[in-house]
C-alpha positions, 0 to 999 in steps of 0.5 A: 895335732891335726891327725885326729880331728875328732879328738881335738873337737872332743877335747874342746867340748870337754874343756868347755864342760869343765870350765862351765862346771867350775864356773857353776860351782863358783857362782856365788863368788864370780857374780860379776863375771858371767863369761869367765868360763868362756875366757878360760875355755877358749884360751885352753882350746886355742892352745891345745886344739887348734883354730876349728875347735877353738871356734866351737869352744867359743860358740858353745861356751858363750851359749852355755854361759848365756843360758846358765848365768845371764838373766833371765836364766834358762833362756838364750839371747833374749832381746826385747829392744833394738838397743839390747840387740846392738849390745849382743852383737 
């Protein structure tokens, strides 16, 4: 598993892309679960890629889901009050 780090990281990114694409297609069905793609991507990356690519999958899937599925759409981590900033963390 650890012989080819580029393959492991590439597989993690491919898993995230696939999970986000499926989540995007099923958008009208999964309206109350914006981060469902994150759960799937991180679980699959942890199983098949190792700890480093799993962290990459977590960060990229979180940012992708936040950008695509959280309102306001098309922005990442939009925080207007301290209470919202605490909820993000």
